[in-house]
ROBA-221509 format. One line per field, with one value per residue: y, z, x of N, C-alpha, C, O, CB in turn; residue in three letters; residue number from 1. Coordinates in steps of 0.001 Angstrom, whole numbers, plus 524288, in hexadecimal, padded with zeros to 5 digits. Atoms other than C-alpha are relative to their C-alpha. Glycine has a CB too. Example, Ala and Ser with C-alpha at 12.3 -4.5 7.8 and 13.67 -1.06 7.14 Angstrom:
! ROBA-221509
n_yy <- 7FB5A/7FB5A
n_zz <- 80000/7FFC4
n_xx <- 8037A/7FCCC
ca_yy <- 7EE6C/7FBDC
ca_zz <- 81E78/81BE4
ca_xx <- 8300C/83566
c_yy <- 804B0/80442
c_zz <- 80000/802DA
c_xx <- 80384/7FCFE
o_yy <- 8049D/80896
o_zz <- 80299/80383
o_xx <- 80790/7FEFB
cb_yy <- 8001B/801CE
cb_zz <- 804DE/7FA79
cb_xx <- 7FC20/8019E
rest <- ala/ser
nr <- 1/2
This chain:
! ROBA-221509
n_yy <- 7FB67/7FB50/7FB23/7FCC8/7FAD5/7FCFC/7FAA3/7FEBF/7FAEA/80066/8021B/8058B/802C3/80060/80402/8050C/801B9/801C2/80400/80244/80293/7FBD0/7FEF0/8041C/7FEA5/7FB7B/801FC/80298/7FBF3/7FD10/80386/800DD/7FB2E/7FF1C/803DC/7FDE0/7FAF3/800A9/7FAFC/8004A/8001E/7FAEB/7FF07/804C4/80095/80533/80181/804ED/800FA/80577/80339/7FD41/7FD8E/80204/7FD76/7FA73/7FF95/800DD/7FB81/7FB5C/800E7/7FF5D/7FA67/7FD59/7FCEE/7FE3F/801CF/80544/7FF9D/80530/802AA/7FC35/7FE4E/80074/80418/7FE8B/8042F/804DB/803ED/80179/7FE1B/8032C/801D3/7FCC6/7FB97/7FB1E/7FBA9/7FB1E/7FB90/7FB3E/7FC1C/7FE1B/8041E/80007/7FB80/80143/803F7/7FD84/7FCBC/80377/802CE/7FC6F/7FFFC/8055A/802CA/8059F/80117/7FEBD/803F0/80505/7FF1C/802D7/8048D/80515/80367/80418/7FE03/80102/805A9/80148/7FDF3/802B5/7FC21/801EF/80526/803B5/800AD/7FBE9/80182/7FE87/7FC4E/7FABC/80199/7FBCE/7FDA1/8013B/7FCA2/7FA92/7FF48/7FF98/7FBBE/7FAC8/7FD38/7FE4D/7FA67/7FC8C/8016E/7FD93/7FA4F/7FE47/800B6/7FBEE/7FAF9/7FFD1/8009F/8052B/80433/8048F/80547/80357/8056A/8041B/80359
n_zz <- 80000/800BC/7FF7F/804B5/7FFF8/804D1/7FFA8/80426/7FFD0/7FEDC/804A4/80060/7FBCF/8017C/80415/7FDA3/7FCEE/803C8/80379/7FD8F/803EE/80227/7FC22/8008D/804A3/7FE94/7FCA4/80369/802EE/7FC83/7FE29/80464/800EE/7FBA0/7FFF8/80328/7FE06/7FA81/7FD4B/7FA4A/7FDE4/80059/8055D/801EB/7FFA0/7FDCA/7FBE7/7FD5D/7FAF8/8007B/7FC07/7FAFF/7FEEB/7FB1B/7FBEB/80007/7FDAE/7FA5E/7FDB3/80031/7FC4A/7FAD1/7FF58/80075/804CE/800F7/804FF/80144/804F5/801E8/8021B/8026A/7FCCE/802B5/803F5/80583/802B0/7FD03/802DD/7FDBB/802FF/7FE75/7FABC/7FE52/8035A/7FF9B/7FD2E/80153/7FC70/802F9/7FF92/7FA97/7FCE8/8018F/7FD74/7FA6D/7FF7E/80123/7FB80/7FBA0/80153/8006C/7FB8F/7FE3F/801E1/7FF2E/7FAD5/7FC14/80046/7FDBB/7FACB/7FBBE/801EF/7FF11/80474/7FE6F/80112/80588/8007E/7FDAA/80374/804FF/80403/803F7/801F7/7FBBB/7FF17/7FC2C/7FC91/8028C/7FCE0/800BC/80232/8024C/80470/804D8/800A9/800F1/805A8/80262/7FD8E/800E5/80489/7FF38/7FF08/80496/803C5/7FE45/80017/80569/8016B/7FD56/8026C/80515/7FF3F/801FB/7FCDC/8002E/80021/7FC6B/80074/7FEFB/804A9
n_xx <- 80348/7FCE0/802ED/7FF7E/80263/7FFDE/80202/803B8/80298/8059D/8029F/7FE9F/802C0/80584/80076/7FEAC/8048A/803FA/7FDD3/7FB53/7FCB8/7FCCD/7FBEA/7FC05/7FCE9/7FCCF/7FBC9/7FC30/7FD38/7FC90/7FBDC/7FC6C/7FD12/7FC6D/7FBBF/7FBC4/7FE38/7FE80/7FFEB/7FFE6/80556/80288/801BF/80280/805B8/800E5/7FC59/8011B/7FD75/7FE93/80289/7FFAC/8050C/80221/7FCF9/80152/80543/7FF62/7FD52/80353/80451/7FD99/7FF15/8051B/7FFE4/8055F/80221/7FE33/7FD39/7FE8E/80495/8037F/8046D/80509/8001C/7FFF1/802C4/80089/7FD04/7FAF7/7FB83/7FB80/80149/8045F/80157/7FD0C/80269/7FD67/7FFD7/8010C/7FBCF/7FFB3/7FD84/7FA7D/7FD91/7FF94/7FBE4/7FAF3/7FE99/7FEB1/7FB2C/7FB88/7FC60/7FED5/7FB68/80062/7FDCC/803F9/80423/7FE54/7FDC8/80285/802D5/7FD97/80119/803B1/8054A/8010D/800BD/80511/80414/7FF51/7FEC9/7FC69/7FE8F/7FF1A/7FA5D/7FF00/7FBB2/7FB19/7FCE4/8021E/80509/80317/7FD44/802C8/80488/7FE69/7FF88/80528/802EC/7FDD3/8022A/8056D/800C7/7FF92/80407/804E1/7FF52/80098/80581/802FC/7FEB5/802A3/8059F/80172/80232/7FC8F/8022E/7FD0B/80199/7FC2A/7FFA9
ca_yy <- 80000/80D22/81A97/82370/831D4/83A1A/848D8/84D70/85A87/85D90/85A9D/84DB0/849EB/84CE0/84471/8398D/83911/837BA/82EF2/826D9/81F6C/82C52/82E92/82180/825A4/832AB/82B96/8231A/82F34/83679/82AC2/827F6/83635/836EB/82A7E/83158/83EC3/83A59/84771/84A62/84915/857AE/8572A/84992/84675/83844/83322/825D1/82257/814A3/80AB7/814A5/8195C/810D7/8162D/82423/8220D/81CF1/82841/832C1/82CB1/82C4E/83ADE/83E17/842D2/84ABF/8449A/83677/8380F/82976/82444/830D3/8378E/83688/82B70/82D54/82061/81390/80C41/8050B/80BDD/80141/80023/806E9/812C0/81F80/82B33/83968/84572/85228/85E5E/86300/855E7/85619/863AC/85F28/85350/85B8B/86502/859CA/852B8/85EC6/85EDD/8500B/84886/83A06/83A12/840B4/836AD/82B13/8316E/828BB/81E2D/81072/80765/7FD53/80632/804AC/7F600/7F52F/7FD85/7F4D2/80063/7FC25/7F836/7F194/7F35F/7FC19/7F485/7F994/80192/80E32/80A84/817F0/81B41/814C8/81D25/82A0A/82873/82777/8318B/83CD9/83FA1/8417E/84F38/85592/84E15/852B8/8607A/861C1/85C4B/865D2/8714E/86DDA/86BE5/85DA5/85250/844A9/83724/82CD3/81E12/81175/809C2
ca_zz <- 80000/7FBEF/80017/7F470/7F28E/7E6D3/7E727/7DF74/7DC2D/7DFD1/7D1E3/7D1DC/7DEFD/7DA35/7CE35/7D63E/7DF25/7D353/7CB84/7D41E/7C810/7C277/7CF17/7CD64/7BFC1/7C516/7CF7E/7C51D/7BD11/7C8A5/7CDC5/7C054/7BE84/7CC04/7CA48/7BFDC/7C638/7D47E/7DA51/7E8AC/7F1BA/7F162/7E2A5/7E15D/7DEB9/7E2FE/7EF5C/7F57A/80376/7FEC8/8097C/8143A/8136E/81F19/8278A/82376/826D0/83438/836D7/83280/83A37/84618/843FC/84316/83529/830BE/82347/81EF3/81481/81368/81126/80C7E/811C7/80762/7FE76/7F042/7EBDB/7F14C/7E736/7EBDE/7E76F/7EC91/7FB17/7FC79/7F678/7F3B2/7FC2D/7FB61/8030D/7FE76/7FD3B/80AFC/810C6/808FE/80E55/81C45/81A67/81480/81FE8/829AD/82277/8212B/82F1B/83088/82FAD/82E93/83AB7/84268/83DA4/84218/84E99/85A38/85195/855D6/84A16/851DD/85032/8417F/842AA/84BA8/84224/836DB/82F3B/82295/82000/82D4D/82E00/839D2/8408E/836E8/83CB6/836EE/83569/83171/826CC/81C19/81E71/81DFF/80F68/80C83/81638/8131E/80570/80B00/810BF/80452/7FBDF/803F0/8051D/7F658/7F4A4/7FEB3/7F875/7EB5F/7F167/7ED42/7F2A4/7F42B/7EFE2/7F9BD/7F80E/7FBA2/7EFE6
ca_xx <- 80000/80538/80043/7FDC5/7FA81/7F6F1/7F59D/7E9CA/7E3B9/7D59F/7D167/7D8C3/7D2DF/7C526/7C75D/7CDB3/7C1D2/7B8DB/7C204/7CB2C/7CFE3/7D4AC/7DC3E/7E323/7E753/7EC1E/7F3FB/7FA6A/7FDEC/803AB/80B3E/810EB/814F7/81B0D/822F0/82AD9/82B99/82D0C/828F6/82B8F/81FB8/81CF4/81B06/81530/806EC/8081A/80E52/80F58/81230/814E9/81214/814B8/8069E/80312/80E0D/80AE2/7FC83/8006C/809AF/8002C/7F4FF/7FDE9/80096/7F1F2/7F3B6/7E7BF/7E5FF/7E6A2/7F0F9/7F387/7E5CB/7DF4B/7D341/7C8B3/7C4B3/7C853/7C2C5/7BE0C/7C628/7D238/7DEA1/7E78A/7E4E4/7D7FC/7D190/7D86D/7D5A9/7D951/7DCBA/7D6C2/7DF10/7DBA7/7DF90/7EC37/7EF17/7EC40/7F500/7FFE9/7FF8B/7FFD7/80AD2/81371/818BE/81925/825AD/82708/82F91/824B0/81ACD/822F7/827F4/824EF/81F2B/82253/823D4/81C21/8102C/81155/812B7/806DF/7FEEF/8038E/808DB/80F3F/81A47/81B5C/82A23/829D4/834B2/83EFA/84A3E/8447E/8362D/8312B/83B19/8331B/82713/82E6E/83118/8229E/81D8B/826B3/8212D/81365/81503/81A72/810C1/8052F/80AC7/80B9D/7FDEA/7F88D/7FFA8/7F968/7EBF0/7EBF4/7E42A/7E9CE/7E59E/7E9E3/7E9DE/7F0C4/7F577
c_yy <- 804DB/804C9/8038E/8051D/8025C/80557/800F8/80578/7FF29/7FD8B/7FA2A/7FCD4/7FF4C/7FBC8/7FA93/7FDD8/7FDDC/7FB5A/7FDB1/7FD42/80400/80132/7FBE9/800FF/804A1/7FE4B/7FD7B/80403/802CE/7FCA1/7FF0D/804D2/800EC/7FC19/80206/804EE/7FFB1/80532/7FF51/80069/80530/8016A/7FB58/80055/7FAC8/7FEF2/7FABF/7FFF5/7FA47/7FCE4/80277/802A1/7FE5A/80272/805C4/800D8/7FF77/804D4/804DE/7FF7A/800EC/805C7/80337/803A3/8015E/7FDF6/7FA88/8000D/7FAB2/7FD49/803A7/80119/7FF04/7FBD8/8025B/7FC29/7FB68/7FB9A/7FF11/801CE/7FD0B/7FD76/80394/80489/804B7/803F4/804FA/803BB/804C2/80401/80213/7FBFB/7FF89/8047D/7FF0A/7FC19/80268/80343/7FCA8/7FCF4/80384/7FFE0/7FA8C/7FE14/7FA39/7FE96/80122/7FBE0/7FAD7/8009C/7FD2C/7FB2C/7FB14/7FC8D/7FB93/801B8/7FEE4/7FA37/7FE7A/801D3/7FD85/803CE/7FDBF/8034A/7FC06/7FEAA/803F1/7FE85/80103/803DB/805B0/7FF64/8044D/8026E/7FF49/803C5/805A0/80137/80116/80455/8055B/802BD/80222/805DC/8037C/7FED7/8029C/805F6/80221/7FF85/8044B/80551/800AD/7FFA9/7FABF/7FCA4/7FB45/7FB06/7FC99/7FA6F/7FC5F/7FC47/7FB00
c_zz <- 80000/8006C/7FB67/80091/7FA8D/8010C/7FB62/800D4/80176/7FB74/7FF6A/8043A/7FEA0/7FBDC/80236/8032B/7FC67/7FCCB/8025A/7FC19/7FD63/803AB/7FFB0/7FB43/8011F/8035B/7FCAF/7FCFC/8036D/801CC/7FBAB/7FF04/80451/80031/7FCF4/8026C/80597/802FA/805ED/80217/7FF89/7FA92/7FDB8/8005C/80271/80410/8022B/80541/80053/80442/8056E/80173/80559/804A9/8005D/8025D/805E8/80298/80014/803A4/8058F/80142/7FFB1/7FB46/7FE67/7FB0D/7FEF8/7FA9C/7FDC5/7FD67/7FD26/8037D/7FD6F/7FBBE/7FA86/7FCF6/803AF/7FD72/802A1/7FC69/80176/80537/8023A/7FC4E/800E0/80315/7FE4A/80493/7FCB0/80117/80590/80382/7FEAF/802B0/805DC/800EB/7FF25/804A4/804AB/7FEFE/8004B/804B8/801CE/7FDD5/80110/80569/80450/8000F/80294/8057E/8042C/7FE51/800F8/7FB4F/8014F/7FF23/7FA5A/7FF03/80217/7FC90/7FA96/7FB79/7FC5B/8000C/80438/800AD/80414/803F7/7FD6E/8036D/7FF99/7FD8A/7FD27/7FB26/7FAE9/7FF00/7FEB6/7FA25/7FD7B/80266/7FE32/7FAFF/800DF/80114/7FB33/7FBCD/80165/7FFEF/7FA79/7FE36/80271/7FD80/7FAC6/80087/7FE25/80420/7FF3F/7FFA7/80340/7FF69/8016F/7FB63/80150
c_xx <- 80377/7FC71/80122/7FCFD/80050/7FDA1/7FC68/7FDC8/7FA47/7FD0E/80122/7FD3A/7FA45/7FF39/80124/7FB76/7FBC9/801D9/804FB/803A4/80396/80491/80456/80375/80396/804A3/8043C/80344/803FF/8048E/803F5/80368/80400/80474/804B2/8024B/80211/80042/80064/7FA67/7FD13/7FE16/7FD12/7FA0A/7FE9D/80435/7FE4E/802C8/80186/7FD2F/8004D/7FAD8/7FDE8/802CE/7FE8D/7FA99/80048/80260/7FC93/7FB4E/801E6/800DB/7FAF4/7FFCD/7FA62/7FD62/8021D/80288/8017C/7FB5B/7FC47/7FB52/7FABA/80060/80004/7FCA4/7FF5C/80313/80540/80460/804ED/7FEEC/7FBD8/7FF16/80385/7FCD8/802B1/7FFEB/7FEC9/8044D/80096/802A5/805CD/802DB/800AF/80461/80564/801D1/8019B/80509/804D3/803A7/801AA/8052B/7FF26/80217/7FC0A/7FBAA/8018A/80243/7FCC7/7FCFD/80329/7FEB6/7FC31/7FA54/7FE73/7FF19/7FAAA/7FB7B/8002C/800C3/80424/804F5/80172/805CB/801CA/8042C/8054E/80308/7FE19/7FA95/7FD00/80274/7FCFF/7FB80/8014B/8000F/7FAB9/7FCB2/801F0/7FE2D/7FA75/7FF74/800C0/7FBE6/7FAD4/80063/7FF35/7FA5B/7FCAD/800F2/7FD3C/7FA12/7FDFE/7FD56/8038F/7FCB9/80392/7FDFB/8047C/7FFE7/802DB
o_yy <- 80540/80506/80469/8055C/8018D/805C8/7FF9B/8074B/7FABA/7FA42/7F720/7F87A/7FB0D/7F8C3/7F6CC/7F920/7F9F3/7F7F6/7FF1B/7FD12/802D0/8021A/7FD37/80028/804AA/80014/7FE8D/80372/8038F/7FE65/7FF38/8044D/8029D/7FD5D/8011C/80599/802A0/80695/7FB48/8022C/80531/8051B/7FB9A/80322/7FA34/80065/7F99D/8021B/7F83D/7FDDF/80011/804FD/80190/803FE/807CA/80482/8026D/806B0/807B0/8034A/80359/80752/80804/80816/7FE0F/7FE7D/7F971/7FF11/7FA5F/7FB0A/801D9/7FE64/7FDE2/7FB40/805CC/7FDA8/7FAFF/7F75D/802A6/80068/7FEFC/7F8B3/80642/80563/8056F/803E1/804E0/8031E/8058A/80321/80310/7FD60/7FE8D/803CA/8005D/7FCB2/8013A/80319/7FE13/7FBBA/801B2/7FF96/7FA09/7FF28/7F8B8/7FB41/7FE30/7FA87/7F834/7FCBD/7FDBC/7F88A/7FAC5/7FBE4/7F99E/7FE74/7FD89/7F8BB/7FB81/7FF3A/7FEC1/8033B/7FC21/80807/7F7F9/7FA3D/80647/8017E/7FF75/8066F/80887/80041/8031F/805B2/802E0/8058D/80849/80552/80420/80653/808D2/8078C/80593/80867/806CB/80262/804EE/8089C/80618/802F4/80685/80858/8050B/8004A/7FA2A/7FD79/7FB95/7FA30/7FD2F/7F988/7FDEA/7FA09/7F7A9
o_zz <- 802F5/7FDDD/7FA02/8031F/7F7BE/802C5/7F6F3/8053E/801A4/7FC3B/7FE22/80338/7FF55/7FC24/800C9/8032D/7FDA2/7FB5D/800B6/7FCEC/7FC27/801EB/80035/7FB78/7FF76/8028D/7FD66/7FC94/801E0/801D5/7FC9D/7FE2B/80343/80224/7FE75/80280/806FC/8051A/80802/7FF48/7FEBE/7F9F2/7F94C/803A3/804AC/8036B/8029F/805DD/80479/8053C/80947/8059F/80824/80878/804A9/80560/808BC/80693/803F9/80616/808B8/805CF/7FF93/7FBA1/7FED9/7FA72/80005/7F6A9/7F937/7F930/7FA67/8075D/8001F/7F932/7F948/7F986/8079A/7FFA8/804D2/7F7D0/80093/80598/80622/7F89F/80510/80318/7FAFD/80854/7F89A/80461/8074F/806E7/80223/804A2/80814/8048D/80204/8061E/80791/802AB/80191/803FB/8051B/7F95B/8048B/80818/80818/80436/804E4/8080D/80475/80190/7FF8E/7FA0E/7FDDB/7FE3F/7F93C/7FBEA/7FF92/7FC4B/7F73F/7F750/7FE07/800BD/802FF/801FA/80394/80798/7FF90/806C0/8037A/7F8DB/7F9DF/7F89F/7F7B9/7FA97/7FC1D/7F87D/7F9C6/7FFDD/7FD2D/7FAE9/7FDFB/7FE80/7FA33/7F909/7FE0C/7FEAD/7F9C2/7FB85/7FFD9/7FCC8/7F947/7FCAE/7FD01/808D2/7FC78/802C4/80309/7FF87/80184/7FA1B/7FDEC
o_xx <- 8073C/7F861/805A7/7F8EC/80421/7F929/7FDAD/7FD3E/7F86B/7F9A2/7FDA3/7FB73/7F820/7FB7D/7FE88/7FA87/7F946/7FEC1/80947/80860/80814/808F4/808EF/80830/80819/80908/808DE/80806/8087B/80907/808AB/8081C/80860/808AA/8092B/8070E/8059D/80458/7FECC/7F6EB/7F854/7FB12/7FB33/7F7E8/7FA64/808BF/7F9A7/8070B/802D8/7F894/7FEB5/7FA73/7FBAC/8004F/7FDCD/7F9D2/7FDC2/8006C/7FC75/7F9B1/7FF35/800B4/7FB24/7FE03/7F6EB/7F8A4/806AE/7FFF9/802FD/7FBEC/7F8C4/7FA6F/7F6E7/80469/7FCE6/7F9A2/8021E/80394/80799/80489/8093C/7FE5C/7FCAA/8020F/805C6/7F809/80630/7FCFA/80132/807B3/804F5/805C1/80900/80732/804BE/80778/80911/80663/8052C/807E1/80917/80865/8051F/8068D/7FC30/7FFE5/7FBAC/7F9A6/7FE41/80387/7F803/7FA9C/807BF/7FA1E/7F97A/7F6E9/7F9F9/7FBBC/7F7DA/7F771/7FCF1/7FE6C/80859/8047E/803BB/80726/805F7/8053A/80953/800B3/7FE34/7F9EF/7F9B0/7FFFD/7FCBA/7FAC6/7FE3F/7FE2D/7FA5A/7F921/7FEC3/7FE2A/7F8C0/7FC4A/7FD68/7FA31/7F846/7FC93/7FC95/7F857/7F94B/7FD48/7FBE3/7F742/7F95B/7FDF1/80779/7F928/80857/7F943/80909/7FBD8/8038D
cb_yy <- 7FFFD/7FFE1/802C3/7FCFE/8039A/7FD25/80417/7FBED/802F1/80569/802F9/7FF47/802F6/8054C/80132/80087/8048B/80476/80252/7FC26/7FD32/804F3/8001F/7FA99/80143/8041B/7FC08/7FC4D/803F3/8020B/7FAC1/7FE9D/804AE/7FFD0/7FAC2/80127/803EA/7FD46/80322/8046A/7FE6B/80413/80152/7FB47/8007C/7FBAF/80433/7FB44/80185/7FF49/7FA9A/8040F/7FE97/7FA02/7FF60/80237/7FBCA/7FB24/80122/800FB/7FA5D/7FD07/801E6/8031F/7FCF4/805B0/803D5/7FC02/80343/7FCA5/7FD4B/7FE10/805B4/80557/7FC81/8001E/7FE56/7FE75/801B0/7FA03/805DA/80352/7FFDE/80204/8018A/8022D/7FF41/80284/80084/80248/80488/80147/7FABF/8006C/804F3/7FDCF/7FB84/80374/8038F/7FC32/7FDAC/80579/802D5/7FC45/80207/7FD02/8033E/80573/7FF06/7FD6D/805EA/8038D/80095/7FD78/7FDB7/7FE8D/805F0/801F8/7FCFC/80275/805E4/7FC83/8053D/80014/80090/7FB04/800AD/80155/7FA3B/80268/7FFB8/80381/7FDEE/80427/7FDAA/7FA6B/7FFDF/8010B/7FB33/7FADF/7FF9B/7FF9F/7FC65/7FCFC/801BF/7FF85/7FA08/7FE1B/80183/7FCD6/7FA91/8002E/8007C/7FB95/80445/7FD34/7FEC0/7FFD7/7FDDB/801EF/7FED9/7FD0E/802DB
cb_zz <- 804C1/7FAA3/80524/7FB30/8040B/7FB86/8001C/7FFD1/7FAA5/80138/7FB0A/80073/80533/7FDF9/7FB6F/80379/80353/7FC59/7FA8A/8042D/7FBDA/7FF14/8058C/7FF8B/7FB5C/802EF/80408/7FC27/7FDBD/804BA/801E5/7FB07/7FF9D/8050F/7FDAC/7FA84/7FFBE/80053/7FEA1/80258/805A1/801D1/7FC8C/80315/7FA90/7FBA7/80465/7FC9B/804A2/80063/8001C/7FFD2/7FBB8/80033/7FEF9/7FA66/7FDB9/8010D/7FD05/7FA6A/7FF70/80047/7FBE3/804FC/7FB8A/7FFD0/7FB69/80031/800AD/80480/80453/7FAAB/80138/7FD9E/800BD/7FDD2/7FAFB/80082/7FA4A/800E9/800E1/80046/80399/80578/800E1/7FA83/80610/7FB45/802E5/80167/7FC46/8021B/7FF14/7F9F7/7FF17/80218/7FC17/7FB0F/80182/80107/7FA8B/7FF3E/80480/7FE62/802AC/7FBB7/800E0/7FEF0/7FA5E/7FC79/80136/802CB/7FA27/80548/7FDFA/805C5/8011D/7FCA0/802EE/8056D/7FF83/7FEEA/8027E/7FA87/7FC5A/7FF0A/7FAD2/802CC/8017F/7FA8B/7FE4F/7FC77/8043C/803F9/7FF77/8002E/804C7/80265/7FD83/8007C/805ED/7FFE3/7FB57/80477/8042D/7FDA2/7FFC7/80580/8020C/7FC65/801C2/805CE/7FF3F/7FC89/7FD38/7FDFA/7FE6A/804DE/7FA42/805D0/7FA7B/80543/7FB78
cb_xx <- 7FC43/802E1/80154/7FE0F/802B1/7FD0C/8048B/7FB8C/8007E/7FDB8/801C2/805F4/80088/7FDFD/803C1/804D5/7FDCC/7FE87/80124/7FE60/7FC95/7FCAD/7FDAB/7FD69/7FC64/7FCAD/7FDDC/7FD31/7FC1F/7FCF3/7FDAE/7FCEA/7FC47/7FD0D/7FE22/7FE14/7FB97/80543/7FB1F/80385/8002C/803A5/804A5/801F6/7FD6B/80004/80045/801B6/7FC5D/80607/80279/80458/7FC0C/80076/805E0/80036/7FC4F/80374/80500/7FE25/7FDC8/8053F/803D3/7FED5/802DA/7FFF3/80172/7FB69/804D4/80217/7FD20/7FE2D/80084/7FE55/7FB32/805AB/802EA/7FA39/800CC/80052/800CB/80506/804F0/800EE/7FA67/8015F/80061/7FD73/80578/7FA87/7FEF7/7FA81/7FD40/8008F/7FCB6/7FACB/7FF1A/7FF9D/7FB68/7FB83/7FF90/7FE10/7FD8B/7FBA3/80521/80304/804F7/7FDAA/7FE8A/8040B/80040/7FC6B/7FEC3/7FE07/8050A/800D7/7FFB0/80484/80458/7FF8C/80088/7FB51/801E7/7FD6C/80472/7FCE7/8032E/7FB0D/7FF85/7FEEE/805AB/803BA/7FCAC/7FF1E/80574/7FDF2/7FCD3/80572/80279/7FD2B/80064/805C0/7FFF6/7FDA0/803AC/8056C/7FF56/7FE95/8057B/80390/7FE06/8016B/805E8/801F4/7FD21/804CA/7FA24/803A0/7FF75/7FF7F/7FE12/7FED8/802C7
rest <- met/ile/gly/glu/tyr/leu/arg/val/thr/asp/ala/glu/leu/ala/arg/ala/ile/lys/glu/pro/glu/trp/ala/leu/asp/leu/ile/asp/glu/val/val/asp/ala/gln/glu/glu/ala/ala/pro/pro/pro/gly/arg/ala/arg/his/leu/thr/thr/tyr/gln/ala/trp/his/leu/ile/ala/phe/leu/leu/his/arg/ala/asp/phe/pro/val/asp/val/val/tyr/gly/glu/arg/asp/leu/thr/glu/glu/asp/trp/gly/tyr/gly/pro/ala/lys/tyr/leu/asp/ala/ala/gln/val/ala/thr/ala/ala/ala/ala/leu/ala/pro/leu/thr/tyr/asp/ala/leu/val/glu/gly/leu/asp/pro/ala/glu/leu/thr/ala/ala/glu/ile/tyr/pro/met/thr/trp/asp/asp/pro/asp/pro/phe/ala/trp/gly/arg/thr/trp/phe/glu/pro/leu/pro/pro/phe/phe/ala/ala/ala/ala/ala/ala/gly/asp/ser/met/leu/val/trp/leu/ala
nr <- 1/2/3/4/5/6/7/8/9/10/11/12/13/14/15/16/17/18/19/20/21/22/23/24/25/26/27/28/29/30/31/32/33/34/35/36/37/38/39/40/41/42/43/44/45/46/47/48/49/50/51/52/53/54/55/56/57/58/59/60/61/62/63/64/65/66/67/68/69/70/71/72/73/74/75/76/77/78/79/80/81/82/83/84/85/86/87/88/89/90/91/92/93/94/95/96/97/98/99/100/101/102/103/104/105/106/107/108/109/110/111/112/113/114/115/116/117/118/119/120/121/122/123/124/125/126/127/128/129/130/131/132/133/134/135/136/137/138/139/140/141/142/143/144/145/146/147/148/149/150/151/152/153/154/155/156/157/158/159/160/161/162/163
């Protein structure tokens, strides 16, 4: 399971809600274009948190994060996009998430966390007994703040799904 995000304009979101199949085509176009260009998170339209989505969800929930950036807030479709239906965050929710992510650091999120808590909660990848158990998640969390900041600055919404 891989956490996925796509920045969309208001017009694109409106069309995606009416035509989820169109949104899947848009995702394919954006992903293909980004594979060649490899833009940094602040300029990207698509972002993945790879398999760290579960850890990120746990950490943000633990921090009482105001927006569900991992699973989304509103249903886009009831169709299965891999591991359940896609959801979305509207532009206001993206802005709230961006503002809340801006001061967060990965170190602050894992501060005081006992790896045994992750094992007990069955948080993937279940390798929390490694010498540096949190290093893996940092790579996938750190692009989120600039990605959301850029989306908020543009007034974009966000499609969110697990593939």
